[in-house]
C-alpha positions in Angstrom: 73.7 203.3 49.8 73.0 201.5 53.1 71.2 203.4 55.8 73.6 204.6 58.5 73.6 203.6 62.1 72.3 206.9 63.5 68.5 207.1 64.3 66.3 209.9 65.6 65.3 207.7 68.6 69.0 207.0 69.5 69.8 210.7 69.3 66.8 211.6 71.5 67.8 208.9 74.0 71.3 210.3 74.1 69.9 213.8 74.8 67.7 212.5 77.5 70.6 210.6 79.2 72.9 213.6 79.0 70.5 216.4 79.9 68.0 214.8 82.2 69.6 211.7 83.8 73.1 213.1 84.0 71.8 216.7 84.6 74.2 218.2 82.1 71.6 220.3 80.3 74.2 222.7 78.8 76.7 220.1 77.8 78.0 220.5 74.3 77.8 216.7 73.9 74.0 216.5 74.5 73.2 217.1 70.8 76.2 215.2 69.4 74.2 212.2 68.2 71.5 214.4 66.8 74.2 216.1 64.6 75.4 212.7 63.4 71.9 211.7 62.5 71.6 214.9 60.4 74.8 214.1 58.7 73.6 210.6 57.7 70.2 212.0 56.5 72.0 214.4 54.3 74.3 211.7 53.0 71.2 209.6 52.1 70.0 212.5 50.0 73.3 212.9 48.1 75.0 215.6 50.2 78.0 213.7 51.3 80.7 214.7 53.8 78.7 217.1 55.8 80.5 218.3 58.9 79.6 218.9 62.5 80.5 221.8 64.8 81.5 224.2 62.1 82.6 227.8 62.3 81.1 229.7 59.3 81.8 233.4 58.5 78.9 235.8 58.8 78.2 239.4 58.1 79.0 240.4 61.7 81.1 237.6 63.0 82.0 234.0 62.5 79.5 231.7 64.2 79.4 228.1 65.1 76.8 225.8 63.4 76.0 222.3 64.4 75.9 220.7 60.9 77.1 222.2 57.6 77.8 221.1 54.1 80.5 222.6 51.8 80.6 222.8 48.0 83.4 224.2 45.9 85.1 225.6 49.0 82.0 227.4 50.5 79.4 226.4 53.0 76.0 226.0 51.2 73.9 224.5 54.0 73.8 225.1 57.7 71.6 223.4 60.3 71.2 224.6 63.9 70.1 222.2 66.6 68.4 223.4 69.8 66.8 221.8 72.8 64.1 223.4 74.9 63.6 221.4 78.0 62.7 223.8 80.8 62.0 227.5 81.6 59.8 227.8 78.6 58.6 231.3 79.2 62.2 232.6 78.9 63.6 230.0 76.5 61.0 230.2 73.7 61.4 234.0 73.1 65.2 233.7 73.4 65.4 230.9 70.9 63.3 232.9 68.4 65.5 236.0 68.8 68.6 233.8 68.5 67.3 232.3 65.2 66.7 235.7 63.7 70.2 236.9 64.6 72.1 233.8 63.6 70.3 233.5 60.3 70.6 237.1 59.3 74.3 237.0 60.2 75.1 234.0 57.9 72.9 235.3 55.1 74.5 238.7 55.0 77.8 236.9 54.1 76.3 234.1 52.0 72.8 235.1 50.6 72.5 231.8 48.8 73.1 229.6 51.9 70.3 227.2 52.8 69.4 227.1 56.6 67.5 224.7 58.6 66.5 224.6 62.3 65.8 221.4 64.3 64.4 222.0 67.8 63.7 219.4 70.4 60.9 220.4 72.8 60.0 218.6 76.0 56.2 218.9 76.1 56.0 217.4 79.6 57.1 220.9 80.7 54.7 222.8 78.4 52.1 225.1 79.8 49.5 227.6 78.4 50.7 231.1 78.3 47.9 233.4 79.3 49.5 236.3 77.6 49.6 234.5 74.2 46.5 232.3 74.6 48.3 229.1 73.6 50.9 226.7 74.8 54.6 227.6 74.5 55.1 224.8 72.0 52.3 226.1 69.9 53.7 229.7 70.1 57.1 228.4 69.0 55.7 226.6 66.0 53.7 229.7 65.0 56.7 231.9 65.2 58.9 229.5 63.3 56.3 229.1 60.6 56.3 232.9 60.1 60.1 232.8 59.8 60.4 229.8 57.4 59.8 229.1 53.7 62.6 231.2 52.3 62.9 230.5 48.5 64.7 232.0 45.5 64.5 234.5 44.1 63.0 236.2 47.2 65.9 235.6 49.6 64.7 237.6 52.5 67.3 238.1 55.3 66.3 236.5 58.6 64.1 233.6 57.2 65.0 229.9 57.1 64.2 227.4 54.4 62.8 224.8 56.7 62.4 223.8 60.4 61.0 221.0 62.5 60.1 221.0 66.2 60.6 217.5 67.5 58.2 217.1 70.4 59.4 214.7 73.1 58.1 213.7 76.6 60.9 213.3 79.0 58.7 212.8 82.1 59.3 209.1 82.3 62.0 208.4 79.7 62.9 209.4 76.1 59.6 209.3 74.3 59.4 210.8 70.8 56.0 212.2 69.9 56.6 213.8 66.5 56.4 211.4 63.6 59.8 211.0 62.0 58.2 211.7 58.6 58.1 215.4 59.7 61.8 215.4 60.2 62.3 213.7 56.9 60.3 216.5 55.2 62.6 219.1 56.6 65.7 217.3 55.2 64.0 216.8 51.8 63.2 220.6 51.6 66.8 221.6 52.6 68.4 219.3 50.1 66.1 220.2 47.3 66.9 223.9 47.9 70.7 223.2 48.0 70.5 221.3 44.7 68.4 224.0 43.0 71.0 226.7 43.9 74.2 224.8 43.2 75.4 223.1 40.0 75.7 219.3 40.4 76.1 219.2 44.2 75.9 215.4 44.2 79.0 215.2 42.0 81.3 215.8 44.9 83.5 213.8 46.7 83.5 217.5 47.5 81.7 217.9 50.8 85.0 219.8 51.5 85.3 221.5 48.2 
């Protein structure tokens, strides 16, 4: 299958244009191309027909996810996309709390679901936190590492299967620092876990069940 048109760089450039140049930091469109990039990467690995902006039932309530893949009528993979571009002292703790709540909610309803997190972090805004003795980006990665690596049969509620923090420098344009190989590794892990938990997921024309 030919590689699609979406690229990580194009997705980050779109985020930069929307959030920084246009000043629409909370626009729902800012991560649109990043979602399409995720869809194409899943497609490359055999999970066809992934969807964007999906409402998925949870233990407490139905929650929106940026990218999701359905098999036999049920969502088996969900990916959350976040951007951390300013106010790091407030945003990093909030994002960590959000992750725990969102992930526990979906896993209470679907314990077998595979969950991934992709966060874009503008390191041009990063500073050392004297309280934590490290930068906010380092703190975020440490916390996400503790909350990742969920594998069968130990399906602990509140953990994700894989994550990646894409470091960017938006001080003078859309500069991507994180090697794309790290992002590829996240997709590889997610798809491997989906395939190990579901019979013949690649058989589908059945991204929609």
